[in-house]
C-alpha positions as CSV (number, residue, x, y, z in Angstrom):
1,X,78.5,141.4,59.7
2,X,77.5,137.8,58.7
3,X,75.1,137.4,55.8
4,X,71.5,137.4,56.8
5,X,69.4,134.4,55.9
6,X,66.1,135.5,54.4
7,X,64.5,132.2,55.3
8,X,65.0,132.7,59.1
9,X,61.7,133.7,60.7
10,X,63.3,136.3,62.9
11,X,65.9,137.5,60.3
12,X,68.9,136.2,62.4
13,X,72.0,135.2,60.5
14,X,72.7,131.5,60.4
15,X,76.2,132.2,61.8
16,X,75.1,134.6,64.5
17,X,76.1,132.2,67.3
18,X,79.4,131.6,65.7
19,X,80.1,135.3,65.8
20,X,79.0,135.4,69.4
21,X,81.7,132.8,70.2
22,X,84.5,133.8,67.8
23,X,83.8,137.5,67.4
24,X,83.2,139.3,64.1
25,X,86.9,139.2,63.2
26,X,87.1,135.4,63.8
27,X,84.0,134.7,61.8
28,X,85.3,136.9,59.0
29,X,88.4,134.8,58.8
30,X,86.3,131.7,58.4
31,X,84.1,133.4,55.8
32,X,87.2,134.2,53.7
33,X,88.8,130.7,54.1
34,X,88.9,127.7,51.7
35,X,89.1,124.2,53.3
36,X,89.5,121.1,51.3
37,X,88.0,117.9,52.7
38,X,89.4,114.8,51.2
39,X,87.3,111.7,51.8
40,X,83.6,112.1,52.4
41,X,82.7,109.0,54.4
42,X,81.6,108.8,58.0
43,X,84.3,111.2,59.2
44,X,84.8,113.6,56.3
45,X,81.1,114.1,55.7
46,X,80.5,115.2,59.2
47,X,83.6,117.4,59.1
48,X,82.3,119.2,55.9
49,X,78.9,119.7,57.4
50,X,80.4,121.2,60.6
51,X,82.6,123.5,58.6
52,X,79.7,124.9,56.6
53,X,77.6,125.4,59.7
54,X,80.5,127.1,61.4
55,X,80.8,129.7,58.6
56,X,83.7,128.5,56.4
57,X,83.2,130.4,53.1
58,X,84.5,127.9,50.6
59,X,84.7,124.1,50.7
60,X,86.4,121.8,48.2
61,X,84.9,118.3,48.6
62,X,87.0,115.5,47.2
63,X,86.0,111.8,46.9
64,X,85.9,109.3,44.1
65,X,83.3,107.0,45.6
66,X,79.5,106.8,45.4
67,X,77.0,106.5,48.2
68,X,76.2,102.9,49.1
69,X,73.4,101.4,51.2
70,X,76.0,100.6,54.0
71,X,77.1,104.3,53.9
72,X,73.8,105.4,55.3
73,X,74.4,104.3,58.9
74,X,77.2,106.9,59.4
75,X,76.7,109.5,56.7
76,X,76.1,113.1,57.8
77,X,73.7,113.9,54.9
78,X,72.9,111.0,52.6
79,X,69.4,109.4,52.3
80,X,68.2,106.4,50.3
81,X,67.7,108.5,47.2
82,X,71.5,109.3,47.2
83,X,72.5,105.7,46.9
84,X,74.5,105.3,43.6
85,X,75.2,109.0,43.4
86,X,78.7,110.6,43.7
87,X,79.4,111.5,47.4
88,X,80.9,114.9,46.4
89,X,78.0,116.0,44.3
90,X,75.3,114.7,46.8
91,X,77.0,116.5,49.7
92,X,77.5,119.7,47.7
93,X,73.7,119.8,47.0
94,X,72.9,119.2,50.7
95,X,75.2,122.0,51.9
96,X,73.9,124.4,49.3
97,X,70.3,123.6,50.5
98,X,71.4,124.5,54.0
99,X,71.6,128.1,53.0
100,X,74.8,128.9,54.9
101,X,76.3,130.8,51.9
102,X,79.2,128.4,51.6
103,X,80.6,128.1,48.1
104,X,81.2,124.4,47.2
105,X,83.5,122.8,44.7
106,X,82.6,119.1,44.3
107,X,85.4,117.0,42.9
108,X,84.9,113.3,42.0
109,X,88.5,112.2,42.1
110,X,90.9,109.8,43.8
111,X,93.7,111.4,45.6
112,X,97.2,110.0,44.9
113,X,100.6,111.3,44.0
114,X,99.7,112.0,40.4
115,X,96.6,114.1,41.2
116,X,98.1,116.1,44.1
117,X,98.9,119.2,42.1
118,X,95.4,119.4,40.6
119,X,93.5,118.7,43.8
120,X,95.6,121.0,46.0
121,X,95.7,123.8,43.5
122,X,95.0,127.3,44.9
123,X,96.1,126.2,47.4
124,X,93.4,125.8,50.1
125,X,93.9,127.5,53.4
126,X,93.6,124.2,55.2
127,X,93.1,120.5,54.3
128,X,91.3,117.8,56.2
129,X,92.4,114.2,55.6
130,X,89.5,111.8,56.0
131,X,90.8,109.1,53.7
132,X,90.4,105.6,55.0
133,X,93.1,103.9,52.8
134,X,96.7,104.0,53.9
135,X,98.6,104.8,50.6
136,X,96.5,107.8,49.5
137,X,96.3,109.1,53.1
138,X,100.0,109.2,53.4
139,X,100.3,110.7,49.9
140,X,97.9,113.5,50.9
141,X,99.7,114.3,54.2
142,X,103.1,114.2,52.5
143,X,101.9,116.4,49.6
144,X,100.5,119.0,52.1
145,X,103.7,119.1,54.2
146,X,105.9,119.4,51.1
147,X,103.8,122.3,49.7
148,X,103.4,124.1,53.0
149,X,99.7,123.6,53.2
150,X,98.3,123.2,56.7
151,X,96.7,119.8,57.2
152,X,95.0,117.7,59.9
153,X,94.2,114.0,59.7
154,X,91.8,111.5,61.0
155,X,93.2,108.2,62.1
156,X,91.1,105.1,62.5
157,X,87.5,105.8,63.6
158,X,85.7,102.6,62.6
159,X,85.6,99.5,64.8
160,X,85.6,101.5,68.0
161,X,82.8,102.3,70.4
162,X,84.2,104.4,73.3
163,X,84.1,108.2,72.8
164,X,86.1,108.8,76.0
165,X,89.1,107.2,74.3
166,X,89.3,110.0,71.6
167,X,92.5,112.0,71.5
168,X,93.8,115.0,69.6
169,X,97.5,115.6,69.2
170,X,100.5,115.4,66.9
171,X,100.9,112.4,64.7
172,X,104.3,111.8,66.4
173,X,102.6,111.3,69.7
174,X,99.9,108.9,68.7
175,X,99.6,105.4,70.3
176,X,97.5,102.2,70.1
177,X,95.9,103.1,66.8
178,X,97.2,100.7,64.1
179,X,96.5,103.1,61.2
180,X,98.3,105.9,63.0
181,X,101.3,103.6,63.5
182,X,101.4,102.7,59.8
183,X,101.0,106.4,58.8
184,X,103.9,107.4,61.1
185,X,106.1,104.7,59.7
186,X,105.6,105.7,56.1
187,X,105.9,109.4,56.8
188,X,109.2,108.9,58.6
189,X,110.6,107.1,55.5
190,X,110.2,110.4,53.6
191,X,111.6,112.5,56.4
192,X,108.3,113.7,58.1
193,X,108.5,112.9,61.8
194,X,105.7,115.2,63.1
195,X,104.0,118.5,62.9
196,X,100.6,117.1,61.7
197,X,97.7,117.4,64.1
198,X,95.4,114.3,64.1
199,X,92.4,112.9,65.7
200,X,92.8,109.3,67.0
201,X,91.6,106.8,69.5
202,X,93.5,104.8,72.1
203,X,90.7,102.2,72.1
204,X,92.0,99.0,70.5
205,X,89.9,98.4,67.3
206,X,87.7,95.4,66.6
207,X,89.0,93.1,64.0
208,X,87.9,93.7,60.3
209,X,85.4,91.5,58.6
210,X,85.5,89.7,55.3
211,X,84.6,91.8,52.2
212,X,81.0,92.2,51.3
213,X,81.4,92.3,47.5
214,X,77.7,92.6,46.8
215,X,77.6,96.0,48.6
216,X,81.1,97.5,48.5
217,X,82.1,96.1,45.1
218,X,85.6,96.2,43.8
219,X,87.2,99.6,44.1
220,X,90.3,100.5,42.2
221,X,91.1,96.9,41.5
222,X,90.7,95.4,45.0
223,X,88.0,94.4,47.4
224,X,88.1,96.2,50.8
225,X,87.6,94.4,54.1
226,X,84.5,95.6,56.0
227,X,85.1,97.6,59.2
228,X,82.3,97.3,61.7
229,X,80.9,100.8,62.6
230,X,78.1,102.7,64.0
231,X,77.6,106.4,63.2
232,X,78.6,107.9,66.5
233,X,82.4,107.5,66.6
234,X,83.0,108.6,62.9
235,X,80.8,111.6,63.6
236,X,82.7,112.5,66.7
237,X,86.0,112.2,64.8
238,X,84.6,114.4,62.0
239,X,83.5,117.2,64.3
240,X,86.8,117.1,66.2
241,X,88.7,117.2,62.8
242,X,86.6,120.2,61.8
243,X,87.5,121.9,65.1
244,X,91.2,121.6,64.2
245,X,90.5,123.5,61.0
246,X,88.5,126.2,62.7
247,X,91.2,126.7,65.4
248,X,93.9,127.0,62.7
249,X,91.9,129.5,60.6
250,X,90.8,131.6,63.6
251,X,93.8,131.3,66.0
252,X,96.6,130.2,63.6
253,X,97.2,126.9,65.5
254,X,95.1,123.8,65.0
255,X,95.9,122.6,68.6
256,X,95.4,126.0,70.3
257,X,92.4,126.8,72.5
258,X,89.7,128.4,70.3
259,X,88.6,130.9,72.9
260,X,90.7,132.7,75.5
261,X,89.3,132.0,79.0
262,X,89.9,134.6,81.7
263,X,89.8,133.6,85.3
């Protein structure tokens, strides 16, 4: 049975509704699983929160960045007091305060080829790619495929406004999204042509804006261009991404229906 939450007025478990949907066996698989979320911005933060609320037993939260003022319009957890703090640590504390019984490993690190072995050690049962930069994103997806670690990725979520244009499918079948196109191209160069489930949008993105050095600062030697964004689309991407992880952990296939429906 799910752990009981002593703080609940009626003694109900936090994950009781999850058990209602997935069954006790399905929830047990989530409670035993470890998911790594790499990138804790507008997409990854929402994904991590959704996984904790859904009953995932262990989370490894990986991000090298700190919370900024401009993060707050799309962050799943951060408040003004978190500005300047490491995203991984701040989110860990928030999820722990939720009382869902999720064990959290917060890792303040930048994912790239040289850190792959350390950050994917274990290995986790599933990895969520919510990185917003092309080179480390491709490095993560490649590292997971080569190590046989199940992974799902988020393509471009910023600079879009239409939730009806969201799609879920294999990276090989993506269209319109410029980030997905660049990821496909680089993966093909190393012999990876598909097999990675992703969340993407077929809405053409708005153009990026000039860098705001005063807010975003120089990260890893370069200034990043601003991407206009509200909180809704990154949040929807994050929840869809979390859904892929749950489907894989419960059903063995990230793109499979989570629940069998009988006519």
